[in-house]
Structures are given as C-alpha cells and as structure tokens.
N, C-alpha and C positions, 0 to 999 in steps of 0.2 A: 740403761740410758747413760751414755758417756758424758763427761763434764766438758764444757766448751773450752776450746783451745784458741789461742791467738795465732798470728801468722808465723810465729817462731816455733810453734808446737808446744808451747808451755801452757799448762792449764791456768785458768783465771784464779783458782784457788792458790796456787803457787805464787802468782804475781801479787795476790792480795796480801799473803803473809809477808812477802818480801817487802812491799811497800809499807806495811804496818811496822815491821821491824826497823825499816829506815826512819820512819817518822819517831818512833820511840827513842831510837839512838840519837836522832837530832835534838829531841827534847832534853835528854839526859846530858848531852854535851853542851847544849845552850845554857842549861842551869849551872853546869860546872864552870863554864867560862864566865858567866855573869858573877857567880860567887867568887871566882879567883880574881876577877878585875876589881871587885869592891874590897875584898881582903887585901890585895896588893896595894891599892890606893890608901886604904886605912893604915897598912903597915908603913908606907912611905911617909904619910902625913904624920903618923905618930912618931916615927923615927926622927923627923926633922922638927918635931915639936910645933906643928901647925896650930894656929889659934882655933879652939874648938867652938868659939862663938861666931865664927864666920859661917853663914849659911851653907855654903858648899861643903866645908869640912864637917859641919854638924850632920849634914845628910849622909856623907860617905861613912862617918862614924856610926850612925844609927843603923844603916843597911848593913855595914860590915859586922856590926855587933850580933845581928840576927843570924848571919852565916857563921860566926864564930862561936855562938852560944854552946854548941855541943863540946867544944874544945876548950872552953874557958876554964882556967885554973890548972890545966895540965902543967904548963909552964908559966911561972910568974914573969911579968914584964920586968926587964932590967933597965934601970935608969942609966943613960949613956951621956946625958948632958943635963943642963939646967931644966930644959923643958921636953928633951927628947927621950923616948923609951924604945927598947928593942923588944918586939913581941914575937917570941918563938912560937907561941900558940898560933898566930896567924899563918906563919910559914908552914907549920905542921898541918893546919887545916887545909891549905892549899894542896899540899901533897896528898893528903888523905882523900880530898874531893876528887882529884884526878885518878887515884888509884881505884876508888869505888866506881867511877865513871867507866874506867877501862875495863874493870871487872864485869860491870853490867853489860858493857858492849859485847865482851867475849861470851857471856852467858846468852845474850840475844842471837848472836851469830851461831852458837852451838844449837840452841833450840830451833832456830829457823832451819838450819841445815838438816836437823832431824825431821822436821815437818816436811820439807821438800823431799827428802829421801823417802819418807813414808808415802807421800802423795805419788811420787813417781812409781814406786812399787805397787801401789794400789792401782794406778792407771794401767800398768802393765798387765796386772791380773784381770782387770776389767776387759782389756782388749783381747786377751787370751780367751776368756769366757765367751765373749762375743763372737770370736772366730770359730769357736766349737759350736755354738748354737747355729751359726749360718751353715 
C-alpha cells in the first residue's frame, strides 16, 4: 500500500515533516527575537539610567532579568555615569541566544533533509516492489 501523494508528487509524510520543522523553527526564532528585544530594551534603559520605579521600566527589567538569568555574573556591570550602567552580560546573552537559535535551525534543517531523503528512498523501493508484483 503506497502512501498518498499530493499534486506535486511529494508524499504527505514529507510535507508533514517539513511543516513541523517550519513551525518549530518559527517558535525558536520567535523566542529568540522576544528575548533579544527585552534584553536590548533593558540594556538601553540601564545604559541611560532609566528610573526603575516607572511601571514600563520595571516591567522591562523584570522580563529581561528572566532572559538574562543564565548569563548573570559572567561580566559585571560597569558604571558609566551617575545612574547609567553598561551590561556586557546583556549583549553577550543576545549573541548567545542568536547563535543557539541558528544552530538549532541548522540542526532542524539537517534532520528534516535526512528524513525527506529516507522517505524518498523508501518510496522508490516501495514503487519498485509494487512494479515487480504486478
């Protein structure tokens, strides 16, 4: 029994794996962009010495602190003015989040291509056996 194929001749299984890989990749990059936006906002607000008692600044600092947690303490913040600080940890976190996202994307592409390659070879073998039977 052969697997169903769509109009382009690609099996539904291959399409399913491709769509799942795309969804996972979108989720990874969405997380990375959200983390980078909050880390960047927190970096700029800290750099310019924004008032941490203002609700917006407080919210940004709290969210950025969650994304910064694995990197806290790697580089100490440097005071650059009376109220402003330079946080190298935030910049380092942004770079690492993007590197991890790109690495995961490459891994997903590699695994998906291997699955598609295997599916294609399997379908070719099935068609060959079906032709022999007929």
